[in-house]
Each structure stands twice: as C-alpha cells, then as structure tokens.
C-alpha positions as CSV (number, residue, x, y, z in Angstrom):
1,V,7.2,21.2,9.7
2,F,5.5,22.4,6.3
3,M,8.6,21.2,4.3
4,Q,8.3,17.6,6.3
5,I,4.7,17.3,5.3
6,L,5.4,18.3,1.7
7,F,8.3,16.0,1.5
8,T,6.2,13.0,2.7
9,Y,3.3,13.8,0.2
10,L,5.8,14.0,-2.8
11,L,7.3,10.8,-1.6
12,L,3.9,9.0,-1.8
13,L,2.9,10.8,-4.8
14,L,6.0,9.9,-7.0
15,S,6.2,6.7,-5.8
16,P,5.5,4.2,-8.9
17,W,3.3,1.6,-6.9
18,A,0.8,4.3,-5.6
19,M,-1.4,4.2,-9.2
20,S,-3.7,1.4,-8.4
21,N,-7.1,2.0,-6.7
22,T,-7.1,-1.4,-5.2
23,D,-4.9,-2.9,-2.4
24,R,-3.3,-6.0,-2.8
25,A,-4.7,-6.6,-6.1
26,D,-3.0,-7.3,-9.7
27,K,-4.6,-6.1,-13.0
28,K,-3.2,-7.7,-15.8
29,D,-4.2,-4.6,-17.9
30,I,-1.7,-2.5,-15.7
31,S,1.4,-1.8,-17.6
32,P,4.3,-2.3,-15.1
33,T,6.6,0.6,-14.0
34,F,10.2,0.7,-14.0
35,L,11.6,-2.1,-11.8
36,N,8.2,-3.3,-11.6
37,L,7.4,-1.9,-8.3
38,E,3.7,-2.4,-7.3
39,R,1.7,-0.9,-4.3
40,H,1.5,-3.6,-1.5
41,K,-0.6,-2.3,1.4
42,K,-2.3,1.1,1.9
43,N,-0.1,4.2,1.5
44,Y,-1.2,7.3,3.5
45,F,-0.5,10.1,5.4
46,I,-2.8,10.9,8.1
47,S,-2.9,13.3,11.3
48,G,-5.2,13.6,14.3
49,S,-5.3,11.9,17.9
50,P,-3.0,11.0,19.4
51,N,-0.3,11.7,16.8
52,T,0.5,11.7,13.0
53,K,0.6,8.2,11.4
54,V,2.4,7.3,7.9
55,Q,2.6,4.1,5.8
56,V,4.6,3.4,2.9
57,S,4.6,-0.1,1.3
58,L,5.3,-1.7,-2.1
59,K,6.2,-5.0,-3.5
60,I,8.2,-6.3,-6.4
61,P,8.2,-9.5,-8.4
62,V,11.7,-11.5,-7.7
63,V,10.8,-14.6,-9.4
64,K,8.1,-13.8,-12.2
65,K,8.0,-17.4,-13.5
66,F,6.7,-18.6,-10.1
67,D,4.9,-15.5,-8.9
68,I,7.2,-14.9,-5.9
69,Y,7.3,-11.3,-4.4
70,F,9.3,-9.4,-2.0
71,G,7.3,-7.1,0.0
72,Y,8.2,-3.9,2.4
73,S,6.2,-1.9,4.5
74,Q,7.2,0.9,6.8
75,L,4.6,2.3,9.5
76,M,5.6,5.3,11.3
77,F,4.1,7.2,14.2
78,W,5.3,10.9,14.2
79,E,4.9,13.2,17.0
80,L,4.3,16.1,14.6
81,L,3.6,19.2,16.2
82,E,3.7,17.7,19.5
83,Q,7.3,18.3,20.6
84,Y,9.9,21.1,19.2
85,S,11.8,18.5,17.5
86,N,8.9,16.4,15.8
87,P,10.3,13.2,16.5
88,F,9.0,9.6,15.3
89,S,7.7,7.7,18.6
90,D,7.9,4.5,16.5
91,I,8.7,3.0,13.3
92,S,8.0,-0.5,12.3
93,F,9.8,-2.1,9.4
94,N,8.3,-4.8,7.7
95,P,9.8,-6.8,4.8
96,E,8.1,-10.0,3.7
97,I,8.6,-12.5,0.8
98,F,5.5,-14.6,-0.3
99,Y,4.2,-16.8,-3.2
100,R,1.1,-16.0,-4.9
101,H,-0.9,-18.7,-6.2
102,R,-3.5,-17.5,-9.1
103,F,-6.8,-19.0,-9.7
104,D,-8.9,-18.3,-13.0
105,H,-12.0,-17.5,-10.9
106,D,-13.9,-14.2,-10.4
107,L,-14.7,-14.7,-6.7
108,I,-11.0,-16.0,-5.7
109,Q,-8.3,-14.7,-7.8
110,Y,-5.5,-15.6,-5.8
111,F,-3.7,-16.5,-2.2
112,D,-0.5,-15.5,-0.5
113,L,1.6,-17.9,1.6
114,G,4.5,-16.1,2.9
115,T,6.7,-15.1,5.8
116,E,7.2,-11.7,7.2
117,H,9.4,-10.0,10.2
118,Q,8.4,-6.8,11.9
119,S,10.7,-4.9,14.1
120,N,11.0,-1.4,15.4
121,G,14.7,-0.9,15.3
122,Q,15.1,0.4,18.9
123,D,17.7,-1.3,21.4
124,L,17.2,-2.5,25.0
125,N,13.9,-2.1,26.4
126,G,12.4,-0.5,23.5
127,S,13.5,-3.0,21.2
128,R,10.3,-5.1,19.5
129,S,10.6,-8.0,16.8
130,W,8.9,-11.0,15.8
131,N,8.4,-13.0,12.6
132,K,5.2,-14.5,11.0
133,F,4.4,-17.5,8.8
134,Y,1.0,-16.4,6.8
135,I,-1.4,-17.2,4.4
136,Y,-4.0,-14.5,3.1
137,A,-6.8,-15.2,0.9
138,P,-9.2,-12.3,-0.6
139,Y,-12.8,-13.1,-1.8
140,T,-14.4,-10.4,-4.0
141,F,-17.8,-10.1,-5.4
142,H,-18.3,-7.9,-8.5
143,W,-21.3,-6.1,-10.0
144,Q,-21.8,-3.1,-12.3
145,E,-18.1,-2.0,-11.2
146,R,-18.5,-2.2,-7.4
147,A,-17.2,-4.7,-5.3
148,V,-17.3,-6.4,-1.8
149,E,-14.2,-8.1,-0.6
150,L,-13.7,-10.3,2.3
151,G,-10.0,-11.2,3.2
152,T,-8.7,-13.8,5.9
153,K,-5.2,-13.5,6.9
154,V,-4.3,-16.6,9.4
155,Y,-0.7,-16.4,10.8
156,K,1.4,-17.8,13.3
157,L,4.2,-15.8,15.5
158,Y,7.5,-17.0,16.1
159,D,10.9,-15.7,17.3
160,V,9.3,-13.1,19.5
161,E,12.1,-11.0,21.3
162,N,11.6,-8.6,24.1
163,A,8.2,-8.8,25.0
164,P,8.2,-6.6,28.2
165,V,4.6,-7.8,29.6
166,K,2.6,-10.5,28.2
167,P,3.9,-12.4,25.2
168,A,3.0,-10.8,21.6
169,K,0.8,-13.3,20.3
170,E,-1.7,-12.6,23.2
171,Y,-2.3,-9.4,21.5
172,Q,-1.4,-10.0,17.7
173,G,-3.5,-13.5,17.9
174,Y,-3.7,-15.9,15.3
175,F,-5.8,-14.3,12.3
176,E,-7.2,-11.1,10.9
177,L,-10.6,-10.5,9.0
178,Y,-11.0,-8.0,6.4
179,F,-14.3,-6.2,5.0
180,A,-14.3,-3.9,2.4
181,T,-16.8,-2.2,-0.1
182,K,-15.4,-0.3,-3.2
183,N,-17.0,1.9,-5.9
184,L,-20.4,1.8,-4.0
185,L,-20.9,5.5,-4.7
186,K,-19.7,5.6,-8.1
187,N,-22.0,8.0,-9.2
188,I,-20.8,10.5,-6.8
189,F,-17.0,9.8,-6.4
190,T,-14.4,8.8,-8.8
191,Y,-13.5,6.0,-6.1
192,D,-14.6,5.1,-2.9
193,E,-14.0,2.7,-0.4
194,F,-14.9,1.6,3.1
195,Y,-13.1,-1.0,5.1
196,I,-12.9,-2.6,8.6
197,S,-10.5,-5.2,9.7
198,F,-10.6,-7.2,13.2
199,R,-8.0,-9.1,14.8
200,P,-9.0,-11.1,18.0
201,G,-6.3,-11.9,20.4
202,S,-4.9,-14.9,22.3
203,K,-5.1,-18.2,21.0
204,Y,-8.3,-19.5,19.1
205,A,-9.5,-16.1,19.2
206,G,-10.4,-16.4,22.8
207,G,-9.0,-13.0,24.1
208,F,-11.4,-10.5,22.7
209,S,-10.3,-8.2,25.3
210,Y,-7.0,-7.9,23.7
211,S,-8.3,-7.5,20.4
212,G,-7.8,-4.6,17.9
213,I,-10.1,-3.2,15.2
214,E,-9.4,-0.9,12.4
215,S,-11.9,1.2,9.9
216,G,-11.2,3.7,7.3
217,L,-12.9,5.5,4.4
218,R,-11.3,6.8,1.3
219,L,-12.8,8.8,-1.3
220,K,-11.5,10.3,-4.4
221,I,-13.1,13.2,-6.3
222,L,-10.7,14.2,-9.1
223,E,-10.1,11.6,-11.9
224,K,-6.5,12.1,-12.3
225,K,-4.3,9.3,-11.1
226,S,-1.9,11.2,-9.3
227,A,-4.7,13.2,-7.3
228,P,-4.7,11.9,-3.7
229,H,-7.7,10.1,-1.8
230,F,-9.4,11.8,1.4
231,F,-8.7,9.3,4.2
232,I,-10.2,9.1,7.5
233,Q,-9.2,6.1,9.7
234,W,-10.1,5.1,13.4
235,F,-8.4,2.3,15.6
236,N,-9.5,0.9,18.9
237,G,-8.0,-2.1,21.1
238,Y,-4.4,-3.2,21.1
239,G,-1.5,-3.5,18.7
240,E,-1.5,-0.2,16.7
241,T,2.1,0.5,17.3
242,Q,4.7,-2.2,17.9
243,L,6.4,-0.4,20.8
244,N,3.4,-0.4,22.7
245,Y,1.3,-3.1,21.3
246,F,0.4,-4.3,25.1
247,E,-1.6,-0.7,25.5
248,R,-5.1,0.2,24.6
249,T,-5.3,3.1,22.3
250,N,-8.4,4.9,20.8
251,S,-7.4,6.7,17.7
252,I,-8.9,8.8,14.8
253,R,-6.8,10.3,12.2
254,A,-7.4,12.1,8.7
255,G,-5.4,13.0,5.6
256,F,-4.8,11.5,2.4
257,S,-4.1,8.1,0.7
258,I,-2.4,7.4,-2.4
C-alpha cells in the first residue's frame, strides 16, 4: 500500500502541468514545458470517508494559432485499505476538446467553448457514459496579489448510455457555479485557496433535491514549486461518482494537491 501511495505522489509531482498555483488559468509569463503540457483541473490525492479519491488532469494546445486545446482528466475512487486487493471502485475517463477565446481585460480573461466525453470503462450494468457541450467563463477580481474568482459552466448532456434509474441529466443538471478565494492569507501561507462549487439538478435548476455541492481548502506552506499543498475536500449530494451518480453521498477527505 505504501508503494502504491508513493507511486501516485510521484506521478502527480513529476507531471509538468503541476507547477501553476491557479486552476484553468493561463499566465503568459510561465514558460512552456516539454510538449507544452499544462495543468487543467485540480490534481490531488485525498483519503478519508468513504474511500480514497485521486484526480490527474492536463491539457495541451493542439492548434496554437486558434487557441484550441485537448484536455484529459481522470478521476479515480480507490478502496485503499478497505479490501485486501485495494481495488478501484470507479474510474471516470474525461477527454475533451475546447476553444479558448481570450479577452484583454482584467475581469474576464477568457471563456472556453468545448465538448467533453465522460465514461467509466465498465461493461454491462456498470457502464456509464455521456457527452456534453459546454461553455465555461471565469470572472476574476484582483487586489494586492489576492483574488476572488466566480465561474459559470453551462452545458447540455447528450448520448447518455445505460442510465439505470432516472436519466443522468436529472442529477447533472444544466450548469455549475464556482466561487473561489485565492491568497487571502498571503501573510501566513505561501498560497491558500478556498473554493465551493454547486451543481443544481434537473432542468432549469428545478431539482435541488438532486444537486451536488463540493468545497475545498488548499494551503501551501513551503515556497518550493514542487512542494505539495495540504488539501481537504467535502462533498454532499449526487453525482460524485459516475457509477453511482444517482446515490447521495456525504464524503470528507484530506491529503495533498499539486
């Protein structure tokens, strides 16, 4: 088990996209790494109740002239220390391609327009798969190296496969709201971030009983770029795992993020 955890940590640590302190943000003063790999969503390893959760995410520009990107994220739920063989109970594969339109403005720097696929690679009754068209737009307020970010992701599910109960769109809804603060405690920590995301279920956000909410706190003490963040995350509601998106979960986990 120790070697499995160590391997996962090294995989995150050595990933060239793990050097930025902000998610879904492009900074022109950051030199590109080999293959121009960049971090896309959060990369983390956290464990607690009910299991261990790992996410690895990257993006790469495929047509630089037109700001077209390919992104890939993999979200894994690991029954670490729960069973003898330590199996992964669910893995969500999430490739996407999107166009990033940039603005020369401090408040809104870009928006993403894209399509993504999500599936868990299982067969028969365990198979889950759907696609999305989406538009994502973040708004950022800066002052004295501190920041507050508001993000909105609007999407539509299509080609949903093997929904065992109510359709997945009843639980995925049609949009997600994101709020984050960054470096508010810059006098204490090298980096700090608090975020909360909310996804109401059903059409026109009418199914709040099917919603999902996630919040997290990331803290970095050491100044080295390769040093991990302490990360604690809480989730309540539906849709945390793709396999059991129709089951309500209440989870809290802690670990590290890079």
